[in-house]
C-alpha positions, 0 to 999 in steps of 0.5 A, spaced: 256 574 510 259 573 503 262 579 499 257 580 494 258 576 487 261 580 481 255 581 475 259 576 471 258 571 477 251 572 477 251 571 469 255 564 469 250 562 475 244 563 472 247 559 466 249 554 470 242 553 474 237 555 469 232 553 474 235 556 480 234 563 478 230 567 483 233 572 487 232 568 493 236 562 489 241 566 487 242 570 494 242 563 497 248 561 492 252 567 495 251 566 502 248 573 502 243 575 508 240 581 511 241 587 508 246 585 503 240 583 500 239 590 498 245 590 494 243 584 490 237 587 488 240 593 485 246 589 481 240 585 479 236 591 476 242 594 473 243 587 469 236 588 467 237 595 465 243 593 460 239 588 457 242 581 460 236 579 464 229 580 463 224 580 469 219 575 468 214 578 473 213 585 475 212 587 482 213 593 486 215 589 492 220 584 493 216 578 493 221 574 496 221 577 503 216 578 508 213 585 511 216 588 517 208 587 520 205 580 518 199 576 519 202 568 521 199 562 523 202 559 529 205 552 528 206 545 532 211 547 538 218 543 536 222 539 541 225 545 545 218 547 546 219 554 541 213 556 537 214 558 530 209 561 525 208 561 517 205 567 513 198 566 512 200 570 504 206 568 500 208 571 493 215 569 493 218 563 489 220 557 493 218 555 500 216 561 504 220 563 510 218 562 518 219 566 524 221 564 530 216 567 536 220 571 541 215 572 547 215 578 551 213 577 559 206 578 560 204 575 553 199 570 552 200 564 551 199 561 544 197 554 540 197 551 534 192 554 529 193 561 532 193 567 528 197 573 530 200 579 527 207 579 528 212 584 528 218 581 524 226 582 524 230 578 519 235 574 522 241 570 519 239 563 522 239 556 519 232 553 521 228 561 520 229 567 517 225 571 522 224 573 529 217 575 531 214 579 537 207 579 538 203 585 537 196 581 538 192 575 536 188 577 530 180 578 532 183 581 538 185 589 539 186 590 547 185 597 549 191 601 551 193 605 556 199 610 558 200 611 565 204 611 572 205 605 575 204 604 583 207 598 585 203 594 590 204 588 594 200 583 588 203 587 583 200 594 583 196 600 579 196 604 573 194 611 574 192 614 567 195 620 564 189 622 560 185 628 562 179 624 561 180 618 564 180 617 572 179 610 572 185 606 575 187 599 572 190 593 576 196 589 574 197 582 576 204 581 580 206 576 573 204 582 568 208 588 571 214 587 566 219 589 571 216 596 572 218 600 578 213 604 583 212 611 579 215 609 572 211 612 566 208 605 562 205 603 556 199 597 558 193 593 555 187 590 557 189 583 560 182 580 561 175 582 564 175 587 570 178 585 577 176 586 583 172 593 585 170 592 578 177 596 575 180 593 569 186 589 568 192 590 565 199 588 563 205 592 562 207 592 554 213 597 555 216 602 560 218 609 558 222 612 564 221 617 569 215 621 567 217 628 571 223 627 566 223 633 562 223 630 555 218 625 557 213 630 555 213 629 547 214 621 549 208 621 553 204 624 547 207 619 542 205 613 545 199 616 547 196 617 541 200 611 537 205 615 533 210 610 530 217 612 533 221 607 531 223 605 524 224 598 522 230 594 521 228 593 513 227 600 512 233 604 515 237 598 511 233 600 505 235 608 506 242 607 508 243 603 501 241 609 498 246 614 493 245 620 491 241 621 484 246 624 478 244 627 472 242 622 468 235 624 466 235 630 469 235 638 467 241 642 470 238 647 474 245 648 478 247 654 475 241 657 478 241 661 485 236 657 488 236 658 496 232 655 502 229 660 507 227 656 513 226 657 521 233 658 524 232 651 527 229 647 521 231 639 521 231 639 513 230 643 507 226 640 502 224 647 498 228 652 494 226 658 490 229 664 486 226 669 482 227 674 476 224 679 472 221 676 466 225 678 459 219 676 455 217 683 452 209 680 452 209 681 459 212 687 462 213 688 469 212 681 470 216 675 474 219 668 473 218 664 479 222 658 481 220 652 486 225 646 487 222 640 491 226 635 494 225 629 489 223 624 495 220 620 489 227 618 487 228 614 493 222 613 496 219 608 490 212 605 490 211 598 494 218 599 498 219 598 505 221 605 505 213 607 502 210 602 506 212 606 512 211 613 509 205 611 508 204 608 515 206 614 518 202 619 513 207 625 515 212 627 520 210 630 527 213 636 530 214 637 538 219 642 542 224 638 543 224 632 537 221 631 530 218 623 529 220 624 522 216 620 515 223 618 513 229 616 516 235 621 517 238 618 511 233 621 506 230 627 511 236 630 513 241 628 508 239 625 501 233 629 500 234 636 504 237 641 499 243 643 503 247 649 500 253 647 496 251 640 494 248 637 488 241 634 490 235 631 485 229 636 485 222 637 482 222 644 480 217 648 477 218 655 473 212 660 473 211 666 469 207 671 473 204 678 470 206 685 474 199 684 478 202 677 480 197 673 476 199 666 474 200 666 466 204 660 465 208 655 468 213 648 466 215 643 470 221 640 470 225 633 473 232 636 475 239 637 479 240 643 483 245 646 488 243 651 493 248 657 493 245 658 500 241 655 506 238 661 509 233 663 515 227 668 516 230 672 520 237 673 517 233 675 510 228 679 513 233 683 517 237 684 510 231 687 506 230 691 512 237 694 511 242 690 516 245 684 511 250 679 514 256 677 511 252 671 508 246 674 505 250 681 503 253 677 497 246 675 494 242 682 496 241 684 488 241 677 485 236 673 489 234 676 495 230 683 492 228 679 486 224 675 490 221 681 494 220 684 488 216 677 485 213 678 493 209 684 492 206 682 486 202 676 488 201 680 494 196 684 489 194 677 487 193 675 493 189 682 495 184 680 489 183 673 491 181 675 498 183 668 501 181 668 509 185 672 513 185 670 520 190 673 525 192 667 530 199 668 533 203 662 534 206 660 541 213 657 541 216 653 546 223 654 548 227 649 551 233 648 555 238 642 553 235 639 558 228 639 555 226 645 561 221 650 559 225 657 558 220 661 556 213 660 551 213 666 546 209 668 540 212 668 534 213 673 530 210 673 523 215 677 517 214 678 510 220 673 509 215 668 512 209 670 507 214 670 501 215 663 502 208 661 503 206 665 497 210 661 492 209 655 496 201 656 494 203 658 487 207 651 486 201 647 489 196 650 484 201 649 478 201 642 480 194 641 482 192 645 475 197 641 471 195 634 473 187 635 473 188 638 465 192 631 463 186 627 467 191 624 472 189 622 478 192 625 485 190 627 491 188 634 492 188 639 498 180 640 500 177 645 504 170 645 503 165 651 506 163 652 513 156 649 515 150 653 516 149 652 523 156 654 524 156 660 520 149 661 525 154 660 530 159 665 528 153 670 526 151 670 534 158 671 536 159 677 532 152 680 534 154 680 541 160 684 540 157 689 536 158 686 529 155 683 523 156 678 518 152 678 512 147 673 511 142 671 505 147 670 500 153 666 497 159 666 503 165 668 500 172 669 504 171 677 503 165 677 507 169 673 512 175 678 511 170 684 513 168 681 519 175 680 522 177 687 519 171 690 523 174 687 530 182 689 528 184 692 534 178 692 538 177 687 545 174 682 541 179 681 535 182 674 538 174 672 540 172 673 532 178 670 530 177 664 534 169 664 533 171 664 525 176 659 525 171 654 529 166 655 524 171 653 519 171 645 516 177 641 517 181 640 511 182 634 508 186 629 502 181 627 497 182 624 490 176 629 488 176 636 487 172 640 491 176 646 491 179 650 497 174 655 501 180 658 506 185 659 499 179 661 495 182 657 490 179 652 485 183 647 485 190 646 490 195 639 492 200 639 496 206 639 492 212 642 496 213 638 502 214 631 500 219 629 505 214 630 511 207 629 508 205 623 504 200 626 500 206 631 496 209 624 495 203 621 491 203 628 487 210 628 485 209 621 483 203 623 479 207 629 475 213 624 474 208 619 470 205 625 466 211 627 464 214 620 462 220 622 467 221 615 469 219 608 472 218 611 479 212 614 478 204 613 480 203 606 480 196 602 477 196 600 485 197 606 487 191 609 483 186 603 485 187 605 493 188 613 493 180 614 497 184 610 502 190 613 502 187 620 502 182 618 508 188 614 511 194 621 511 188 625 513 187 621 519 194 621 521 195 628 519 189 629 525 192 624 530 199 629 529 195 635 530 192 633 536 199 629 539 202 636 538 197 640 541 197 635 547 205 636 548 205 644 548 199 643 553 204 639 558 209 643 557 205 650 558 203 646 565 210 645 566 212 652 565 206 655 570 207 649 575 212 654 578 207 659 579 201 656 583 198 662 587 199 668 582 194 671 578 194 672 571 189 676 566 186 673 560 180 672 556 174 668 556 175 663 550 169 658 551 163 656 556 161 650 558 155 647 563 161 645 567 165 651 567 168 657 563 175 656 559 180 662 559 186 663 555 191 667 559 194 673 555 202 672 557 202 664 555 197 663 551 195 657 555 188 655 556 185 654 563 178 652 566 174 655 572 170 650 574 163 652 575 164 651 583 169 657 582 165 662 579 162 665 586 157 664 590 151 663 586 148 658 581 149 659 574 144 657 569 147 655 562 144 657 556 147 652 550 145 657 544 148 663 547 154 660 550 153 663 557 152 662 563 147 667 568 147 668 575 141 667 579 142 672 584 146 677 580 144 676 573 151 677 571 152 674 565 158 670 563 160 670 556 165 669 550 170 674 549 170 678 556 176 680 560 178 676 567 183 676 572 184 669 574 188 666 580 192 659 578 190 654 582 193 648 580 198 646 574 199 638 573 205 637 568 203 630 567 196 631 564 197 638 561 191 640 566 191 647 568 185 649 573 184 657 575 180 661 580 176 667 577 178 674 581 175 678 577 171 679 571 170 685 566 174 689 572 169 687 577 171 683 583 168 676 584 166 674 591 168 668 594 165 663 597 160 656 596 155 656 591 148 658 592 143 652 592 137 652 586 132 656 589 135 660 595 135 667 591 131 672 593 124 672 589 126 679 586 133 677 583 131 671 581 126 675 577 131 679 574 135 673 572 130 670 569 127 677 564 135 677 562 135 670 560 129 670 556 131 677 553 137 674 551 134 668 548 129 672 544 135 675 541 138 669 539 132 667 536 130 673 532 137 673 529 136 665 527 130 667 523 
């Protein structure tokens, strides 16, 4: 790569070659290739800003480069038999670049005219600018499978790891791709069914030893299609970034904005500070500052970073790793509010009165420097009377004022009555090798609640500002529960001897009364879980439907742009309405807000499922050494095929298959979610206390199988299930009468 030209050299070239002034022409003239083109682009922007150049065509993506994934058409093979592909769309100046197709073992044969989706990588070659690896032919989307490869005499088979997929796949010898017996592999369907009606597959990736502790999260990442490698173009763009300066920003470096995060936090994207309001009109009030990393400064609309961040939608968090939305150069460095380092931010100054009601706010684009990066436990310990050396100097100026403002916000929260669910969060603790050391329930401290309330207030301020200015934005929406789900919740409440008001507009205060009534009883967890199941799932939308769970009229995500694309969109909208720069919300983004909202809502659900599956597998691994032991728990679900039990010790969910419930036949009632024994008339339902024996724990799938030992303190007889009609008449009649009585009870409740 040649040395970058000076600005004078570039201007001289443009003067001497008035017909060759595109960035591509300039790069070719000075021999600039690869990542150095990013530096050239920066120099050209500086020349434009200085008035030396005029950009004729505004665009948010460099038109002289192909995206990392592109639709291309296969051309005629050259004399050496190599295949080259040409882009279907090209907006750049000059001749469109071509890509050499680099085939992997097992790739299908391609011919002239085929349209293909290629993953591209820039190369410095004389006859092609990219190398392309086949993702798929356009028009085909082969089914993917993740499983264990078992070698055979003519290839082998794949045993899927998905709990719901027990069908094997046949792999021909030419499609094995070097996989070894017992390896975890990713494969895709490779044609019609083979012998014995089993689908054919070809292996596309070898993922290593499935029993290795750190393979657990890798399984979930691949199974759910979470992108876990950044394209070179994205990394190069991130690596070329420089820290933002003070130009065009408000200087907030004297404000003691501290970050408070988990002790193992990988990034710090929010900081806060509070003090008493000196406005005489707001006696007893407080001023709260919340500063958030200015990701929008680095991730501009249409850039490679932006395309990849949007594609991912959010970061995904696993016990042993993070799949970030942004490369580490940003997420762990330039956009992380490290202590003692100047960092660009978007901040909001909020005034609250003595009762915690927000009475005013304003946003600024600033430069801050945090005096300390703290974690929840040390902050809480300091407030409880045991500050360490790091926190002690901050107590009077920073920590106590934060808690004073939080106390006022608690008054406002009590008046607002957001949904107050008590659902302990479990944390899987791993060794350095990735083995499970323990499964703990995380403690909720006032320090956690303080940050949560500050962030909610800042999110509300962002939504209110943008709605007042009639700006397009993405809101966080949580709609009211569906009537049928509320009926189901009422049924659960009544079986626990509790009630939920009916015949009036439902508010969170009504649900909180139910939760409060269940607090401290054996039914507390059951009622909390049933209430959670009654809720709709929150999602992103350009339209405002309010946030039921938080009891708020409008709500937007503003506080985590490092890990959520929605927050980045909100930041850009704030930049646009305040006129803070050219990196605000673009017209193209506004047109696509509906599609963006739907996409990132889906990526959020994808991450949640992957994180849940990973925890299930780690829990199964943790319990796999304890097969045969007995555990206490509660029934958390009832289905036609068995009973789900949540174990007290770990919070793991296991299944008692129907065959393990006892000797008799059980009738399933879907409306009441109960099983009724045909012989004994025993009713099995949600929330009942049970003792179970661990029959099986399979780390690869996360499956946990249990056997019922006792229910509500009464032992269950073991043995084969009875056949239908084999029970004595008297007991059959008792069971029928009991079932009919329960059904009438349910029907009366539904009227």
